NUNUZA-596995 format. One record per residue: residue in three letters; x, y, z of N, C-alpha, C in turn. Coordinates in pm, whole numbers, padded with zeros to 5 digits, always signed. Layout:
N
ALAXYZXYZXYZ...
***
This chain:
428
MET+00085-00120+00000+00000+00000+00000+00088+00125+00000GLN+00076+00207-00105+00155+00329-00115+00074+00446-00059LYS+00134+00519+00035+00065+00632+00095+00126+00762+00043LYS+00042+00846-00020+00088+00971-00079-00002+01086-00036GLU+00047+01207-00063-00030+01326-00024-00151+01349-00114ILE-00126+01355-00246-00233+01390-00340-00234+01293-00457GLY-00352+01243-00488-00372+01161-00607-00455+01239-00708ILE-00417+01231-00833-00492+01296-00941-00531+01190-01041ILE-00659+01175-01065-00706+01076-01161-00740+01149-01290GLY-00661+01125-01393-00682+01190-01522-00563+01276-01561GLY-00501+01241-01673-00382+01313-01719-00408+01399-01840GLY-00528+01459-01848-00556+01555-01955-00510+01694-01914ALA-00560+01795-01984-00516+01932-01958-00539+01975-01813SER-00660+01950-01761-00690+01994-01624-00610+01915-01521GLY-00591+01786-01544-00515+01704-01451-00368+01743-01446LEU-00311+01773-01562-00171+01814-01567-00152+01948-01496MET-00243+02042-01523-00234+02173-01456-00255+02158-01306ALA-00346+02071-01266-00371+02049-01123-00246+01994-01054ALA-00178+01901-01118-00057+01843-01059+00051+01949-01039ILE+00070+02034-01140+00173+02139-01132+00137+02240-01024ALA+00010+02283-01020-00033+02381-00920-00023+02324-00779ALA-00057+02197-00763-00048+02133-00632+00097+02128-00585ALA+00186+02088-00674+00328+02079-00639+00385+02216-00602ASP+00346+02320-00677+00398+02454-00650+00347+02509-00517SER+00232+02461-00473+00178+02508-00345+00231+02425-00227MET+00306+02317-00257+00360+02228-00154+00512+02232-00155LYS+00570+02347-00173+00716+02360-00183+00784+02292-00064GLY+00890+02218-00094+00964+02151+00013+00910+02013+00046ARG+00803+01969-00027+00749+01835-00001+00740+01760-00133PRO+00853+01732-00198+00851+01666-00329+00810+01520-00320GLY+00764+01469-00433+00732+01325-00440+00601+01285-00378GLY+00520+01383-00337+00395+01348-00270+00275+01344-00361ILE+00296+01359-00490+00183+01366-00584+00195+01253-00686VAL+00085+01185-00710+00081+01077-00809-00034+01104-00906LEU-00005+01099-01034-00107+01119-01137-00133+00987-01209LEU-00258+00944-01211-00297+00819-01275-00372+00847-01405GLU-00324+00791-01515-00384+00814-01646-00414+00679-01712LYS-00539+00663-01761-00580+00534-01818-00519+00507-01955LYS-00481+00613-02029-00426+00592-02163-00275+00565-02155ASP-00214+00538-02273-00074+00502-02273+00020+00620-02258ARG-00035+00743-02261+00044+00862-02234-00048+00974-02190VAL+00007+01071-02122-00075+01183-02074-00097+01282-02189GLY-00206+01359-02178-00230+01471-02268-00255+01438-02414LYS-00303+01320-02444-00321+01282-02585-00421+01372-02656LYS-00528+01411-02586-00628+01497-02650-00572+01635-02684LEU-00476+01680-02605-00415+01810-02631-00353+01817-02771LEU-00298+01705-02815-00228+01702-02943-00322+01727-03061ALA-00452+01702-03040-00548+01718-03150-00619+01853-03147THR-00601+01930-03041-00676+02055-03029-00624+02160-03128GLY-00718+02244-03174-00681+02351-03266-00617+02301-03393ASN-00669+02186-03444-00611+02124-03564-00461+02099-03548GLY-00424+02054-03429-00284+02022-03404-00198+02141-03364LYS-00261+02260-03353-00185+02381-03317-00208+02422-03172CYS-00315+02369-03110-00350+02394-02969-00384+02540-02940ASN-00508+02574-02963-00562+02705-02928-00587+02704-02778LEU-00488+02751-02699-00492+02725-02556-00573+02823-02473THR-00610+02940-02531-00703+03031-02464-00745+03138-02565ASN-00824+03236-02519-00874+03339-02610-00877+03473-02538LEU-00815+03572-02598-00804+03704-02535-00935+03780-02531SER-01035+03736-02604-01162+03808-02607-01250+03776-02487PHE-01211+03677-02407-01294+03636-02294-01313+03748-02193SER-01436+03763-02146-01469+03863-02044-01521+03792-01919VAL-01451+03811-01808-01489+03743-01684-01624+03790-01632GLU-01665+03912-01674-01793+03965-01625-01913+03895-01687ASN-01894+03833-01803-02008+03771-01870-01970+03634-01927PRO-01940+03537-01840-01896+03406-01887-02003+03330-01964GLY-02131+03366-01944-02239+03297-02014-02235+03315-02164CYS-02158+03415-02212-02143+03434-02357-02050+03331-02418TYR-01967+03271-02333-01864+03180-02383-01882+03036-02335TYR-01956+03020-02225-01971+02888-02164-02117+02855-02140ARG-02148+02725-02143-02282+02676-02113-02275+02592-01985SER-02374+02610-01900-02382+02538-01775-02519+02562-01716ARG-02563+02472-01629-02690+02497-01559-02676+02616-01463ASN-02550+02645-01425-02525+02755-01331-02412+02844-01380PRO-02431+02909-01494-02322+02992-01551-02281+03108-01463GLU-02373+03152-01375-02342+03266-01288-02229+03234-01190LEU-02204+03105-01166-02098+03066-01073-01959+03072-01134LEU-01953+03083-01267-01824+03076-01335-01737+03199-01313SER-01798+03316-01298-01721+03440-01283-01620+03432-01169ALA-01663+03373-01059-01575+03365-00942-01450+03281-00972PHE-01465+03175-01049-01350+03090-01083-01253+03165-01173PHE-01307+03227-01279-01221+03295-01376-01159+03422-01318ALA-01226+03482-01219-01168+03600-01154-01042+03562-01078ARG-01034+03440-01032-00919+03394-00954-00809+03335-01041PHE-00845+03284-01157-00743+03235-01251-00803+03245-01391GLY-00770+03353-01460-00827+03379-01592-00726+03370-01703VAL-00756+03437-01812-00672+03430-01932-00531+03481-01905GLU-00520+03597-01840-00387+03654-01812-00307+03564-01720ASP-00374+03499-01627-00306+03405-01537-00254+03285-01615THR-00332+03240-01712-00288+03128-01797-00162+03166-01874LEU-00162+03285-01932-00046+03330-02008+00077+03341-01919ARG+00059+03394-01797+00172+03406-01703+00221+03268-01659GLN+00127+03176-01640+00167+03041-01597+00252+02973-01703PHE+00211+02981-01828+00290+02916-01933+00422+02989-01955GLU+00424+03120-01933+00551+03193-01942+00646+03146-01834ARG+00593+03126-01711+00676+03075-01602+00729+02936-01633LEU+00649+02858-01704+00691+02722-01739+00786+02720-01858GLY+00810+02839-01918+00910+02849-02024+00858+02843-02165MET+00727+02863-02185+00671+02853-02319+00633+02990-02373LEU+00667+03017-02499+00628+03140-02566+00499+03120-02643VAL+00417+03225-02650+00289+03214-02719+00274+03327-02821THR+00179+03311-02909+00144+03415-03005-00007+03417-03018ASP-00063+03530-03062-00208+03532-03079-00244+03577-03220LYS-00349+03518-03271-00402+03552-03403-00546+03594-03385ASN-00570+03725-03390-00704+03780-03367-00762+03736-03234GLY-00677+03728-03133-00723+03691-02999-00711+03544-02967TYR-00693+03459-03067-00677+03316-03046-00531+03288-03011VAL-00504+03236-02894-00367+03219-02846-00316+03078-02875TYR-00196+03072-02934-00131+02945-02969+00013+02946-02918PRO+00076+02828-02904+00220+02828-02877+00291+02889-02997LEU+00403+02957-02974+00475+03025-03082+00515+02928-03192SER+00542+02803-03156+00582+02702-03253+00470+02661-03347GLY+00344+02689-03306+00229+02644-03384+00205+02495-03372GLN+00264+02433-03271+00249+02288-03252+00190+02258-03114ALA+00085+02177-03113+00025+02137-02985+00124+02059-02899ALA+00216+01990-02963+00315+01911-02889+00398+02000-02797THR+00416+02127-02833+00492+02220-02749+00423+02240-02615VAL+00290+02252-02617+00214+02269-02493+00227+02145-02405LEU+00210+02030-02467+00219+01905-02390+00360+01886-02334ASP+00462+01912-02416+00600+01896-02368+00628+01991-02252THR+00576+02113-02261+00596+02210-02153+00538+02157-02022LEU+00421+02100-02029+00356+02045-01909+00430+01920-01859ARG+00474+01837-01951+00547+01715-01912+00678+01750-01843PHE+00752+01848-01899+00878+01889-01838+00853+01942-01698ALA+00742+02015-01681+00708+02070-01549+00681+01958-01449LEU+00616+01852-01492+00591+01738-01403+00723+01676-01358GLU+00813+01657-01455+00942+01595-01424+01022+01681-01327GLU+01024+01811-01351+01099+01903-01266+01046+01904-01123ARG+00918+01876-01106+00855+01878-00974+00846+01739-00912ASN+00909+01642-00977+00914+01506-00924+00774+01447-00903ILE+00683+01479-00996+00547+01425-00989+00545+01290-01060ARG+00503+01190-00991+00501+01056-01049+00380+01038-01139THR+00402+00996-01262+00294+00975-01359+00288+00827-01394ILE+00171+00768-01379+00152+00626-01411+00048+00616-01522THR+00088+00568-01638-00003+00555-01752-00058+00414-01763GLU-00155+00397-01853-00225+00269-01870-00271+00217-01734CYS-00328+00309-01658-00363+00281-01519-00510+00318-01495ARG-00597+00224-01521-00741+00246-01501-00778+00217-01355VAL-00851+00310-01295-00893+00292-01155-01000+00184-01148GLU-00974+00084-01064-01067-00029-01049-01159-00011-00929HIS-01110+00058-00828-01193+00078-00708-01144+00204-00637ALA-01239+00281-00584-01205+00402-00510-01306+00423-00399GLU-01257+00452-00279-01346+00484-00167-01274+00572-00065TYR-01354+00644+00013-01299+00730+00117-01322+00663+00251ARG-01213+00646+00328-01223+00580+00459-01172+00673+00568ARG-01239+00670+00682-01193+00743+00801-01129+00641+00894GLU-00997+00634+00891-00924+00535+00971-00806+00600+01041GLY-00836+00699+01126-00730+00764+01203-00626+00828+01114ARG-00497+00790+01138-00387+00847+01060-00392+00801+00914ASN-00467+00697+00885-00480+00647+00748-00610+00691+00681THR-00672+00796+00736-00792+00851+00673-00755+00906+00535GLY-00836+00870+00437-00809+00920+00302-00876+00836+00196PHE-00828+00849+00075-00886+00780-00041-00807+00654-00071TYR-00877+00543-00069-00815+00413-00099-00844+00382-00246ILE-00740+00377-00323-00752+00358-00468-00681+00230-00510GLN-00749+00151-00591-00686+00033-00652-00682+00056-00803ALA-00563+00041-00858-00546+00063-01001-00426-00017-01052ARG-00447-00093-01155-00345-00174-01220-00267-00258-01119GLY-00341-00321-01031-00278-00413-00936-00208-00346-00818GLU-00212-00214-00811-00149-00141-00701-00256-00079-00612SER-00221-00056-00487-00312+00010-00393-00246+00138-00342TYR-00326+00242-00330-00276+00371-00286-00368+00428-00178ILE-00308+00508-00090-00387+00591+00001-00346+00736-00027PHE-00444+00819-00061-00418+00960-00086-00492+01044+00018ARG-00422+01143+00076-00489+01231+00171-00588+01324+00099ARG-00555+01361-00024-00643+01442-00106-00655+01376-00242LEU-00771+01391-00305-00793+01331-00436-00855+01434-00529ILE-00799+01445-00649-00854+01535-00752-00903+01450-00868LEU-01032+01463-00899-01089+01394-01014-01082+01489-01134ALA-00998+01454-01231-00984+01531-01354-00992+01434-01472CYS-01095+01350-01465-01105+01235-01557-01154+01270-01696GLY-01192+01396-01718-01243+01432-01850-01383+01377-01873SER-01423+01373-02000-01557+01325-02036-01545+01214-02138THR-01658+01173-02193-01657+01068-02295-01632+01124-02435ALA-01618+01256-02448-01595+01316-02580-01467+01263-02642GLY-01475+01226-02769-01358+01178-02840-01321+01035-02811GLU-01399+00967-02726-01369+00829-02691-01444+00733-02784LYS-01377+00627-02824-01439+00530-02915-01551+00454-02845THR-01538+00436-02716-01644+00372-02638-01698+00474-02538GLU-01823+00462-02501-01884+00555-02407-01838+00523-02265ASP-01716+00565-02237-01655+00537-02107-01707+00638-02004MET-01792+00591-01915-01851+00679-01813-01776+00669-01681GLY-01652+00615-01686-01577+00588-01563-01561+00707-01472GLY-01525+00823-01529-01507+00942-01447-01634+00985-01379TYR-01744+00982-01454-01874+01019-01397-01915+00921-01286GLU-01887+00792-01308-01923+00693-01207-01839+00711-01081LEU-01713+00749-01098-01630+00777-00981-01690+00892-00901ALA-01728+00999-00970-01788+01113-00901-01916+01071-00828ARG-01995+00989-00894-02119+00940-00831-02089+00857-00706SER-01983+00777-00714-01950+00691-00601-01914+00772-00476PHE-01875+00897-00497-01844+00985-00383-01960+01077-00348GLY-02080+01046-00401-02201+01117-00361-02250+01226-00454HIS-02182+01245-00566-02223+01352-00658-02337+01306-00750SER-02414+01404-00794-02519+01377-00894-02462+01408-01032LEU-02544+01388-01134-02493+01402-01270-02601+01458-01361ILE-02569+01567-01431-02654+01615-01541-02614+01533-01664ARG-02710+01472-01727-02681+01377-01834-02578+01431-01935PRO-02465+01363-01952-02366+01407-02051-02418+01385-02194LEU-02395+01484-02279-02437+01478-02419-02325+01532-02508PRO-02317+01484-02634-02213+01535-02724-02232+01685-02750ALA-02123+01759-02750-02124+01901-02785-02002+01930-02873LEU-02007+02043-02943-01906+02073-03046-01892+01952-03138VAL-02002+01923-03206-02010+01801-03286-02096+01826-03409GLN-02084+01739-03510-02163+01751-03633-02309+01710-03607LEU-02399+01759-03692-02541+01726-03677-02590+01647-03799ARG-02665+01543-03771-02724+01460-03877-02863+01515-03911CYS-02895+01516-04039-03021+01577-04083-03096+01484-04177ALA-03228+01499-04179-03313+01420-04269-03295+01468-04412GLY-03321+01381-04509-03314+01419-04650-03227+01323-04729SER-03266+01301-04854-03193+01208-04941-03096+01281-05035PHE-03083+01412-05017-03003+01493-05111-02862+01522-05061TRP-02827+01477-04940-02702+01519-04879-02578+01469-04954LYS-02587+01352-05014-02469+01300-05085-02428+01393-05198GLY-02526+01460-05260-02495+01555-05367-02432+01683-05318LEU-02440+01708-05186-02383+01830-05128-02252+01806-05055ALA-02216+01678-05038-02098+01644-04959-01973+01714-05011GLY-01897+01771-04918-01772+01836-04953-01781+01986-04972VAL-01902+02041-04976-01918+02186-04995-01883+02260-04866ARG-01804+02367-04880-01775+02458-04770-01816+02598-04815CYS-01890+02667-04733-01933+02802-04772-01970+02883-04648ASP-01961+03013-04660-02007+03101-04552-02159+03093-04547ALA-02214+03078-04429-02360+03065-04417-02405+03111-04279GLY-02531+03153-04274-02596+03180-04147-02680+03059-04111ILE-02681+03024-03984-02759+02907-03939-02846+02948-03822ARG-02974+02915-03834-03068+02941-03725-03128+02808-03681LEU-03116+02779-03553-03168+02653-03498-03294+02683-03420ILE-03402+02610-03448-03530+02632-03379-03576+02501-03317VAL-03612+02507-03190-03660+02389-03117-03812+02395-03110GLU-03877+02284-03147-04023+02278-03149-04072+02156-03071GLY-04201+02160-03034-04269+02042-02981-04245+02016-02835LYS-04291+01901-02790-04285+01851-02654-04325+01955-02550LYS-04450+01945-02509-04503+02034-02407-04425+02019-02277GLY-04399+02131-02214-04332+02128-02084-04181+02129-02092SER-04125+02108-02210-03979+02110-02223-03930+02254-02215HIS-03824+02276-02137-03770+02412-02124-03705+02457-02254ALA-03677+02361-02345-03610+02395-02471-03706+02441-02579THR-03834+02403-02567-03932+02434-02671-03943+02583-02698GLY-03944+02617-02828-03962+02756-02869-03835+02838-02870LYS-03723+02780-02830-03599+02856-02826-03532+02859-02963GLU-03463+02968-02991-03391+02985-03117-03246+03022-03088TYR-03157+02972-03172-03015+03001-03159-02960+03025-03300SER-02867+03116-03313-02813+03142-03447-02662+03167-03443GLU-02598+03132-03554-02454+03149-03571-02426+03176-03718GLN-02307+03227-03747-02263+03244-03885-02116+03209-03895GLY-02078+03150-04008-01939+03112-04029-01928+03012-04142GLU-01815+02944-04148-01796+02848-04256-01872+02719-04228LEU-01972+02694-04309-02053+02573-04300-01990+02464-04385GLN-01989+02343-04334-01941+02228-04410-02059+02132-04428LEU-02086+02095-04553-02194+02002-04583-02135+01863-04602THR-02199+01765-04541-02150+01627-04546-02255+01538-04611ASP-02224+01410-04623-02320+01318-04685-02432+01279-04589TYR-02430+01333-04466-02537+01303-04370-02597+01429-04307GLY-02537+01547-04334-02591+01667-04270-02495+01783-04270ILE-02482+01850-04155-02407+01975-04148-02296+01971-04043SER-02188+02043-04074-02072+02048-03986-02010+02187-03997GLY-01894+02205-03933-01827+02334-03934-01844+02407-03802ILE-01764+02511-03781-01763+02583-03653-01901+02633-03611PRO-01980+02698-03699-02111+02747-03652-02204+02633-03609VAL-02192+02518-03674-02273+02401-03635-02227+02350-03499PHE-02095+02345-03478-02042+02302-03349-02094+02391-03236GLN-02095+02522-03262-02140+02615-03158-02286+02590-03118LEU-02367+02543-03213-02510+02521-03188-02541+02378-03143SER-02448+02288-03160-02477+02145-03144-02522+02106-03004ARG-02467+02172-02900-02506+02132-02765-02654+02159-02740PHE-02709+02266-02804-02851+02296-02789-02936+02191-02863ALA-02888+02149-02980-02959+02045-03055-02956+01914-02978SER-02840+01877-02924-02828+01752-02848-02924+01751-02729ALA-02928+01863-02656-03014+01870-02537-03162+01863-02575ALA-03201+01933-02680-03341+01933-02722-03384+01796-02772LEU-03300+01731-02851-03332+01597-02902-03341+01496-02788ALA-03256+01511-02688-03259+01421-02572-03389+01434-02495GLU-03452+01553-02504-03580+01576-02436-03698+01537-02524GLY-03671+01488-02644-03779+01447-02733-03838+01559-02816CYS-03769+01672-02824-03818+01785-02905-03779+01767-03051ARG-03846+01844-03138-03808+01850-03279-03712+01967-03297VAL-03612+01946-03381-03512+02051-03404-03500+02076-03554LYS-03514+02201-03591-03499+02239-03732-03385+02338-03746ALA-03315+02329-03859-03209+02425-03889-03244+02496-04019PHE-03226+02627-04022-03251+02707-04142-03117+02765-04187LEU-03077+02730-04309-02947+02771-04361-02963+02886-04459ASP-02887+02990-04439-02885+03105-04530-02752+03102-04605PHE-02757+03061-04732-02635+03047-04810-02582+03181-04862LEU-02656+03288-04837-02614+03422-04878-02628+03518-04759PRO-02551+03492-04653-02570+03570-04530-02533+03717-04543GLY-02461+03753-04649-02425+03893-04671-02546+03982-04693PHE-02661+03921-04728-02783+03999-04752-02874+04004-04629CYS-02829+03945-04519-02910+03948-04397-02931+04092-04353GLY-03057+04131-04334-03090+04268-04297-03091+04364-04414LYS-03072+04311-04534-03072+04394-04655-03175+04340-04754GLU-03296+04316-04706-03397+04248-04786-03438+04328-04910GLU-03442+04459-04898-03479+04540-05015-03376+04524-05127ILE-03250+04525-05090-03144+04506-05188-03153+04368-05251TRP-03178+04266-05167-03190+04127-05215-03306+04113-05312ASN-03422+04166-05275-03540+04155-05362-03519+04228-05494SER-03453+04343-05488-03423+04418-05610-03329+04340-05701LEU-03230+04276-05640-03135+04195-05718-03205+04080-05788ILE-03299+04015-05716-03373+03903-05776-03450+03949-05899GLU-03521+04058-05883-03602+04108-05994-03515+04144-06115LYS-03403+04206-06090-03313+04243-06199-03258+04119-06269LYS-03221+04018-06189-03166+03894-06245-03270+03825-06334ILE-03393+03817-06283-03499+03748-06358-03527+03820-06489ARG-03534+03955-06484-03558+04030-06607-03444+04012-06707ALA-03323+04020-06659-03206+04011-06747-03193+03873-06810CYS-03243+03770-06739-03224+03632-06786-03352+03570-06843HIS-03454+03651-06865-03579+03597-06921-03549+03529-07055GLY-03597+03405-07069-03575+03328-07192-03441+03256-07195ARG-03361+03274-07092-03232+03206-07086-03240+03091-06985SER-03135+03010-06978-03140+02890-06895-03123+02921-06746MET-03163+02823-06663-03145+02836-06518-02997+02846-06483GLU-02914+02779-06561-02770+02785-06536-02719+02929-06546VAL-02768+03002-06643-02730+03142-06661-02786+03226-06546LEU-02911+03204-06511-02977+03282-06407-02906+03271-06272PHE-02871+03149-06234-02816+03127-06100-02663+03118-06097ASN-02601+03138-06212-02456+03126-06219-02386+03224-06123GLY-02295+03170-06041-02212+03255-05956-02273+03299-05825LEU-02396+03260-05797-02458+03302-05670-02399+03225-05552VAL-02400+03094-05563-02346+03007-05457-02280+02886-05524ASN-02226+02797-05443-02164+02676-05495-02259+02599-05586LYS-02205+02546-05698-02289+02477-05796-02367+02360-05737LYS-02304+02287-05645-02372+02172-05585-02498+02216-05510ILE-02491+02332-05446-02608+02384-05375-02718+02419-05473ILE-02681+02491-05580-02780+02530-05681-02846+02407-05743GLN-02765+02309-05779-02820+02189-05843-02917+02116-05751THR-02883+02112-05622-02972+02047-05525-03104+02122-05511VAL-03095+02255-05503-03216+02336-05485-03303+02333-05611TRP-03242+02330-05731-03320+02312-05854-03406+02187-05845LYS-03338+02076-05814-03407+01947-05813-03522+01946-05713LEU-03499+02007-05596-03604+02010-05493-03725+02091-05537ASN-03705+02177-05636-03815+02259-05687-03857+02219-05829GLY-03816+02099-05871-03861+02046-06000-03800+02112-06122LEU-03684+02176-06107-03620+02242-06220-03491+02171-06261HIS-03443+02203-06381-03316+02153-06432-03237+02269-06490GLY-03107+02253-06502-03021+02360-06548-03056+02412-06686GLU-03106+02323-06772-03137+02364-06909-03276+02428-06923ASP-03358+02420-06818-03491+02483-06825-03476+02635-06844LEU-03572+02693-06915-03566+02837-06944-03645+02919-06842VAL-03598+03040-06819-03670+03133-06733-03787+03190-06812SER-03908+03162-06764-04029+03206-06836-04141+03225-06735SER-04254+03270-06785-04370+03287-06696-04412+03154-06637GLY-04388+03046-06710-04426+02913-06663-04336+02860-06552THR-04213+02909-06545-04120+02861-06442-04096+02965-06332LEU-04162+03079-06342-04135+03191-06252-04160+03155-06105VAL-04268+03085-06077-04300+03048-05937-04188+02963-05879SER-04143+02863-05957-04035+02775-05909-03904+02851-05894VAL-03879+02944-05987-03758+03024-05980-03753+03103-05849LYS-03866+03166-05815-03870+03245-05692-03855+03156-05568LYS-03904+03032-05577-03887+02938-05466-03739+02902-05447VAL-03668+02890-05560-03524+02861-05552-03451+02976-05483PHE-03480+03099-05524-03418+03216-05460-03449+03219-05310ALA-03574+03190-05276-03614+03192-05135-03542+03083-05056MET-03526+02966-05118-03463+02853-05049-03314+02876-05027LEU-03251+02953-05114-03110+02985-05095-03088+03067-04967ARG-03192+03140-04928-03184+03223-04807-03244+03153-04685ARG-03323+03048-04709-03390+02980-04597-03408+02832-04632PHE-03296+02762-04629-03295+02620-04663-03326+02541-04535GLU-03446+02486-04528-03493+02422-04405-03458+02274-04402VAL-03397+02229-04292-03367+02087-04274-03407+02046-04132THR-03440+01919-04116-03473+01865-03985-03353+01793-03927VAL-03312+01834-03809-03199+01769-03741-03252+01644-03671THR-03194+01530-03703-03241+01404-03646-03155+01355-03530ALA-03028+01395-03528-02937+01349-03423-02806+01426-03430SER-02735+01424-03322-02596+01471-03327-02510+01348-03349ASN-02389+01368-03397-02298+01256-03406-02264+01208-03265PRO-02215+01085-03250-02191+01030-03116-02072+01093-03044PHE-02053+01051-02918-01945+01103-02835-01809+01094-02904ALA-01789+00988-02980-01658+00967-03044-01621+01082-03137ASN-01720+01150-03192-01696+01261-03285-01696+01397-03216ALA-01735+01401-03089-01750+01528-03019-01618+01578-02963GLN-01601+01709-02961-01481+01768-02901-01495+01781-02750VAL-01617+01805-02703-01642+01814-02559-01782+01756-02532CYS-01815+01748-02403-01950+01705-02363-02020+01816-02289ALA-02150+01825-02310-02234+01908-02226-02276+01823-02107GLY-02309+01886-01995-02351+01811-01878-02234+01774-01788GLY-02263+01693-01686-02160+01653-01589-02204+01685-01448VAL-02108+01692-01358-02137+01719-01217-02176+01867-01202PRO-02290+01897-01139-02334+02037-01125-02232+02121-01049LEU-02218+02246-01092-02124+02337-01025-02167+02367-00882THR-02295+02349-00852-02344+02374-00716-02289+02271-00617GLU-02229+02163-00668-02177+02058-00579-02028+02073-00549VAL-01968+02186-00593-01831+02219-00553-01830+02362-00500ASP-01731+02394-00417-01722+02530-00365-01629+02614-00453SER-01596+02733-00408-01516+02825-00490-01374+02775-00511GLN-01332+02673-00434-01199+02615-00449-01204+02486-00533LEU-01320+02455-00590-01345+02329-00661-01342+02209-00567ARG-01359+02236-00436-01366+02128-00338-01507+02072-00335SER-01518+01942-00328-01649+01876-00329-01730+01912-00205ARG-01857+01935-00226-01949+01955-00115-02009+01822-00068CYS-01976+01715-00140-02035+01584-00111-01938+01490-00041CYS-01808+01515-00056-01709+01424+00001-01589+01505+00049GLN-01551+01483+00171-01438+01555+00231-01308+01527+00155ASP-01228+01632+00134-01094+01621+00076-01092+01580-00071LEU-01207+01588-00136-01216+01557-00279-01229+01687-00359TYR-01163+01693-00475-01169+01810-00563-01202+01762-00705LEU-01271+01847-00781-01308+01812-00918-01259+01921-01012ALA-01223+01881-01135-01173+01978-01232-01205+01933-01374GLY-01207+02031-01465-01218+02001-01608-01357+01962-01654GLU-01360+01881-01759-01485+01845-01827-01579+01761-01743LEU-01530+01706-01634-01617+01628-01547-01729+01714-01491LEU-01703+01843-01481-01803+01938-01430-01894+01987-01542ASP-02008+02039-01505-02109+02086-01601-02069+02222-01659VAL-01967+02220-01743-01920+02341-01812-01872+02300-01950ASP-01926+02360-02054-01873+02339-02188-01871+02473-02260GLY-01760+02499-02329-01740+02628-02392-01757+02625-02542ARG-01756+02743-02600-01759+02758-02744-01624+02717-02801CYS-01620+02702-02933-01491+02682-03000-01407+02808-02983GLY-01276+02792-02981-01189+02909-02977-01099+02917-02857GLY-01069+02805-02793-00979+02803-02679-01047+02811-02543TYR-01179+02824-02543-01251+02841-02416-01254+02715-02332ASN-01265+02600-02396-01267+02476-02318-01132+02447-02254LEU-01023+02479-02324-00892+02463-02261-00873+02565-02149GLN-00926+02685-02166-00914+02783-02057-00984+02732-01932TRP-01099+02668-01949-01167+02610-01832-01082+02499-01770ALA-01015+02421-01853-00927+02316-01801-00814+02376-01718TRP-00751+02484-01771-00641+02548-01695-00693+02610-01567THR-00808+02679-01576-00864+02746-01458-00901+02646-01350SER-00981+02548-01387-01029+02452-01286-00916+02365-01233GLY-00824+02326-01322-00711+02244-01277-00623+02320-01179TYR-00592+02444-01214-00506+02523-01126-00572+02544-00990LEU-00698+02585-00989-00766+02614-00862-00778+02489-00776ALA-00815+02377-00837-00829+02252-00759-00695+02205-00707GLY-00591+02210-00792-00459+02164-00750-00402+02251-00640ARG-00411+02380-00656-00357+02473-00555-00432+02456-00422ALA-00564+02446-00428-00643+02432-00305-00609+02301-00233ALA-00596+02193-00311-00561+02064-00251-00424+02069-00183GLY-00328+02133-00251-00195+02143-00195-00191+02228-00069LEU-00257+02344-00074-00257+02433+00041-00331+02373+00161SER-00430+02288+00134-00508+02228+00243-00423+02135+00330LEU-00306+02096+00278-00219+02007+00353-00121+02085+00440
***
């Protein structure tokens, strides 16, 4: 039985930051921290963030209004956490650890442009602080015992037994996992915590329709409006959400940053049995300029009277989109613009601005960048200490916090990891 000061379960971004913060708050007591990671190496997810460049935070974040950047059942509680360790603190921490950063329109990356730089910086910090890291180490049993001088957390993992005076759960979520591994959530539950159902977020959306294969591969700027309908009594019914950015069309539905930003709302509404519709505007530059748009349509129709649909719609949007919308309205490229086709022509123009699709599902956890849901923030205090179990701390995605794309989820990992690690260390 190995007896140590602090155990950290989970070697992702929040777990690594927690280990470093704990060690720095326990100066003069080296070797008292053990980090257990189920995968074959720590920080594997970090290597994939920001398309391999690791967007580690965002300068546009405002601590006064975290609800603009994060989703949670209790977003009002987030300000206190970020006020104690925010974006500037993250930048100073990585500077202290020896890493240089650069920003592109507020998006902060390592100067090298490689996610591996961030992971190496954290790994070197672990080594310098004599923090023991054990990989391929899945926790098999965990419990809290009050046994005099041996009071603490009894952990069994990979054939070894440990006693930790303090325990930090930084197990992450099921996002990006090939199997729906609920181990971290079950650990939290075993210590008395409740759970808001985890759902995929920052993920692609599947939509009804047999035309998607013809649109696969298209990327275009678009406005997207998500509308939730149906199911009486659902808090999601009647809500609308909108985003704009580069839309990616796939053979099953919609993807891209604006879709990711909206996906957690779609996942939650579908889980409640609501209907979800998405309205795509393939010409978002005309949003709020309806008079100009209508005038353009009339001019185009007059100029192209007696000419083919190909001539009429040439250059408006991607050809695959036009061809799909023609077919949905019973037209073909060689058909002529005439009084007989005018109604269908106007329907095509209207559909380019309001292409309605029904969202049937989000892609599974394996495709998601993060999860919505988790342990409620009301079950931890301002130090990320558990209100349900003595000497337990929680950090990262295990908690009910999910951010927008753009470095916000990593910022939550740094914030929660640092606060939990520092508090655990100081408590000793």
